[in-house]
C-alpha positions as CSV (number, residue, x, y, z in Angstrom):
1,M,6.3,-1.0,-14.7
2,I,3.8,-1.4,-11.7
3,D,1.7,1.1,-9.3
4,S,2.1,-1.0,-6.1
5,H,-0.4,1.0,-4.1
6,C,-3.3,3.3,-5.1
7,H,-7.2,3.6,-4.8
8,L,-8.6,2.7,-8.1
9,A,-12.1,2.1,-6.9
10,D,-12.0,5.1,-5.0
11,E,-15.4,7.1,-6.3
12,V,-13.7,9.1,-7.6
13,F,-12.7,7.7,-10.4
14,E,-16.2,5.6,-11.2
15,A,-16.6,8.3,-14.4
16,T,-13.1,8.6,-15.4
17,L,-11.8,4.9,-14.7
18,D,-11.7,3.8,-18.1
19,A,-10.0,6.4,-19.7
20,V,-7.2,6.2,-16.1
21,V,-6.8,2.7,-17.0
22,D,-6.2,3.3,-21.0
23,R,-4.1,5.9,-19.9
24,A,-1.3,4.1,-17.1
25,R,-1.0,1.2,-19.4
26,E,0.0,3.8,-22.5
27,A,2.6,4.8,-19.8
28,G,4.0,1.6,-19.9
29,V,2.1,0.7,-16.6
30,E,1.1,-3.0,-16.5
31,G,-0.4,-3.8,-13.5
32,A,-1.4,-2.1,-9.9
33,L,-2.1,-3.2,-6.6
34,C,-6.0,-1.4,-5.5
35,I,-6.3,-1.4,-2.1
36,L,-10.0,-1.8,-0.3
37,D,-11.7,-0.5,2.4
38,A,-12.8,-3.6,3.9
39,T,-15.7,-1.4,5.8
40,N,-17.0,0.0,2.6
41,D,-19.2,-2.2,0.9
42,A,-19.8,0.7,-2.3
43,E,-15.9,0.2,-3.0
44,A,-16.2,-3.5,-2.7
45,A,-19.1,-3.3,-5.6
46,R,-16.8,-0.9,-7.6
47,S,-13.2,-3.4,-7.2
48,A,-15.3,-5.8,-10.1
49,R,-15.6,-2.9,-12.7
50,V,-11.8,-2.2,-12.1
51,A,-11.1,-5.9,-12.4
52,S,-12.5,-6.0,-15.3
53,L,-11.0,-3.1,-17.2
54,W,-8.1,-4.3,-15.7
55,P,-7.7,-8.0,-15.1
56,E,-3.7,-7.3,-14.4
57,V,-4.9,-5.6,-11.1
58,R,-4.2,-7.4,-7.7
59,F,-6.0,-6.7,-4.2
60,A,-5.4,-5.6,-0.7
61,V,-8.2,-5.4,2.0
62,G,-8.1,-4.0,5.3
63,V,-9.2,-2.1,7.7
64,H,-8.0,1.4,7.8
65,P,-6.8,3.1,11.0
66,H,-9.1,5.4,10.3
67,Q,-12.4,3.4,10.3
68,A,-11.3,1.3,13.5
69,G,-13.4,3.4,15.1
70,V,-16.1,0.8,13.3
71,F,-15.3,-2.2,15.9
72,I,-15.3,0.0,19.1
73,E,-17.8,-2.0,20.4
74,R,-17.4,-5.1,18.6
75,L,-13.8,-5.7,18.8
76,D,-13.9,-9.8,18.3
77,H,-15.7,-8.9,14.8
78,V,-12.5,-8.0,13.5
79,E,-10.8,-10.9,12.5
80,S,-13.7,-12.5,10.5
81,H,-15.2,-9.3,8.9
82,V,-11.3,-9.2,7.1
83,R,-11.7,-13.0,6.7
84,A,-14.9,-12.5,4.9
85,A,-13.6,-9.0,2.5
86,V,-10.8,-11.4,1.7
87,A,-12.9,-13.9,0.5
88,A,-15.6,-11.9,-1.4
89,R,-12.3,-10.2,-3.6
90,S,-10.9,-12.2,-6.2
91,G,-7.3,-11.5,-6.7
92,T,-6.8,-10.6,-2.7
93,C,-3.1,-10.7,-2.0
94,A,-2.1,-8.7,1.1
95,I,-4.3,-7.4,4.0
96,G,-3.9,-3.4,3.8
97,E,-3.6,-0.9,4.2
98,I,-4.1,-1.1,8.1
99,G,-1.8,0.7,11.2
100,L,-2.2,3.9,12.5
101,D,-2.5,7.2,12.5
102,Y,-2.2,9.4,15.2
103,H,-2.1,12.4,13.2
104,Y,-5.7,12.8,12.9
105,D,-6.8,10.2,15.5
106,L,-10.3,9.6,14.0
107,A,-10.2,6.4,15.9
108,P,-9.4,6.1,19.7
109,R,-5.6,5.2,19.5
110,E,-5.7,1.9,21.9
111,V,-9.0,1.0,19.1
112,Q,-6.5,1.5,16.4
113,R,-3.5,-0.2,17.8
114,E,-6.2,-3.6,19.1
115,V,-7.8,-3.9,15.1
116,F,-4.4,-3.3,13.4
117,R,-3.0,-6.5,16.4
118,R,-6.1,-8.6,15.2
119,Q,-5.8,-8.0,11.2
120,I,-1.3,-8.5,11.1
121,R,-2.8,-11.9,13.3
122,V,-5.3,-12.6,10.6
123,A,-2.7,-12.0,7.8
124,S,-0.5,-14.4,9.5
125,E,-2.7,-17.1,9.1
126,L,-3.3,-16.0,5.5
127,D,-0.4,-15.6,4.9
128,H,-1.0,-13.2,3.2
129,P,1.5,-9.5,3.4
130,I,0.5,-6.8,4.9
131,V,0.2,-2.9,3.6
132,I,1.1,-0.5,6.6
133,H,-0.1,3.3,7.0
134,T,1.7,4.8,9.7
135,R,1.3,8.2,10.5
136,E,3.0,10.2,13.9
137,A,2.8,6.4,15.4
138,D,6.1,5.0,14.3
139,D,7.2,3.5,17.4
140,D,4.0,1.9,18.2
141,T,3.9,0.6,15.1
142,F,7.2,-0.6,15.0
143,A,6.6,-2.6,18.5
144,I,3.4,-4.0,17.3
145,L,5.0,-5.5,14.7
146,T,7.7,-6.9,16.8
147,E,5.5,-8.0,19.3
148,E,2.3,-9.6,16.2
149,G,4.3,-10.4,12.8
150,T,8.0,-11.8,13.7
151,P,8.9,-14.3,12.4
152,G,6.9,-14.6,9.4
153,V,4.7,-11.8,8.4
154,T,6.1,-9.4,5.9
155,G,4.7,-6.8,3.5
156,V,5.6,-3.1,3.2
157,F,5.8,0.2,4.4
158,H,3.8,2.6,1.8
159,C,4.1,5.7,0.9
160,F,7.0,6.3,3.2
161,T,7.9,9.7,4.8
162,G,10.9,9.0,6.9
163,D,14.3,9.2,6.6
164,A,17.3,6.5,5.5
165,A,17.5,5.8,9.8
166,M,14.0,4.6,9.7
167,A,14.4,2.7,6.5
168,R,16.9,0.8,7.7
169,R,14.1,0.1,10.6
170,V,11.7,-1.5,8.1
171,V,13.9,-3.2,6.7
172,D,15.5,-5.1,9.7
173,L,12.0,-5.7,10.4
174,G,11.8,-7.7,7.4
175,F,9.8,-5.1,5.3
176,H,9.6,-3.3,1.9
177,V,9.8,0.3,1.7
178,S,7.5,1.9,-0.9
179,F,7.8,6.1,-2.5
180,S,5.1,7.8,-3.1
181,G,4.6,11.0,-5.8
182,I,6.5,12.8,-2.2
183,V,9.7,12.0,-3.1
184,T,9.3,14.7,-5.9
185,F,8.5,17.2,-3.6
186,R,11.1,20.0,-3.9
187,S,11.5,20.0,0.0
188,A,11.6,15.5,0.4
189,D,15.9,15.4,0.4
190,S,15.4,13.3,3.5
191,I,12.5,10.7,1.8
192,R,14.7,10.8,-1.0
193,E,18.1,10.0,0.6
194,A,15.7,7.3,2.0
195,A,15.5,6.0,-1.3
196,A,18.9,5.8,-1.9
197,A,19.3,3.7,0.8
198,V,16.8,0.8,0.7
199,P,18.9,-2.5,-0.9
200,E,17.3,-3.3,-4.4
201,D,15.3,-6.1,-3.5
202,R,13.2,-4.2,-1.0
203,L,12.2,-1.1,-3.0
204,L,8.8,-0.6,-4.2
205,V,7.5,2.5,-6.1
206,E,3.3,3.9,-5.8
207,T,1.0,6.9,-6.8
208,D,-1.8,6.3,-3.7
209,A,-4.0,8.0,-6.1
210,P,-5.4,9.8,-6.3
211,Y,-3.3,11.2,-3.5
212,L,0.1,12.8,-3.3
213,A,0.5,13.3,-7.6
214,P,4.0,13.9,-8.5
215,V,5.6,16.6,-9.8
216,P,5.3,17.9,-12.5
217,H,1.2,17.2,-11.4
218,R,1.3,18.5,-8.2
219,G,-2.2,19.5,-7.0
220,K,-4.0,17.1,-9.4
221,Q,-5.7,14.1,-8.9
222,N,-3.2,11.5,-9.4
223,E,-3.0,8.0,-11.2
224,P,-1.3,5.3,-12.2
225,A,-0.1,6.5,-14.7
226,W,2.4,9.3,-12.8
227,V,4.2,6.2,-10.9
228,T,6.3,6.5,-13.8
229,Q,7.2,9.8,-12.7
230,V,7.7,8.6,-9.3
231,A,9.9,5.8,-10.7
232,D,12.2,8.6,-12.6
233,V,13.5,10.5,-9.2
234,V,13.8,7.3,-7.3
235,A,16.4,6.2,-10.3
236,E,17.7,9.0,-9.8
237,V,18.7,9.1,-6.3
238,R,20.1,5.3,-7.0
239,G,22.2,6.0,-10.5
240,V,20.7,3.7,-11.9
241,T,18.6,3.9,-15.1
242,P,14.9,4.3,-15.2
243,A,14.5,1.2,-17.3
244,E,16.9,-0.7,-14.4
245,L,14.0,1.1,-11.7
246,R,10.9,-0.1,-13.4
247,A,12.2,-3.6,-14.1
248,R,13.6,-4.2,-10.3
249,T,10.1,-2.7,-9.2
250,T,8.3,-4.8,-10.8
251,A,10.3,-7.9,-9.5
252,V,9.9,-6.6,-6.4
253,Y,5.6,-6.3,-6.6
254,H,5.8,-9.3,-7.8
255,A,7.7,-11.4,-5.7
256,L,5.9,-10.0,-2.2
257,F,2.2,-9.6,-3.4
258,R,2.2,-12.9,-4.9
259,P,-1.7,-14.4,-6.7
260,G,-3.5,-17.4,-5.3
261,P,-6.0,-18.2,-2.9
262,A,-5.4,-17.2,0.9
263,K,-4.5,-20.5,3.1
264,G,-6.8,-21.7,5.1
265,L,-9.8,-19.9,3.1
């Protein structure tokens, strides 16, 4: 079992990381993809402890759309900044999370789009998959991926909250779909329909910890051990056993997020 998206280097885990990792292992979670903010030096420093406590963890590094405004006056620095962040963190196998967020608009939309484009180009150069965050920006997200990322760039739409039609659109573009604790919420029927529709070779599960704890832990601080609840619900809607779902999503994770040095670094 793999948690394909979590934020273990977040400061909220600093005092409890040992116990969080222990609980994940006890739950049968053999590894995780830890997402790092390429603009946060403190988080980068904490990632060393994550790697020490849980050597099976791999990393993704990128500029989240919320932080895209850091580059308003220096857009030409995005690529070099991200390349340096990848090189600095051993075990990095993806660029992310990156994308667009038009819900909070914490950075100007035109800046978000340009920072997203530039990071897709870096991913292409390094032969890394990308981890996509998209909120209330789906049309622009798909347009940019089509213009910048195809053919060649792949990755995952993390914390998927769309319907089955959108999931098919993601798959047709060559990307994977990852479901978080939201799939367990009572009101998430359309998301569960999407989880049932995604081809098994494009399916992942995640926690997005410390956010979005699944039922029955909703409202609490999330952690990788609880990816098992996500997997159980996805297995149920797909009509397979939890063991089958866990084995299949683990294989998909390892095929997409391959360890090893980035091309050109």
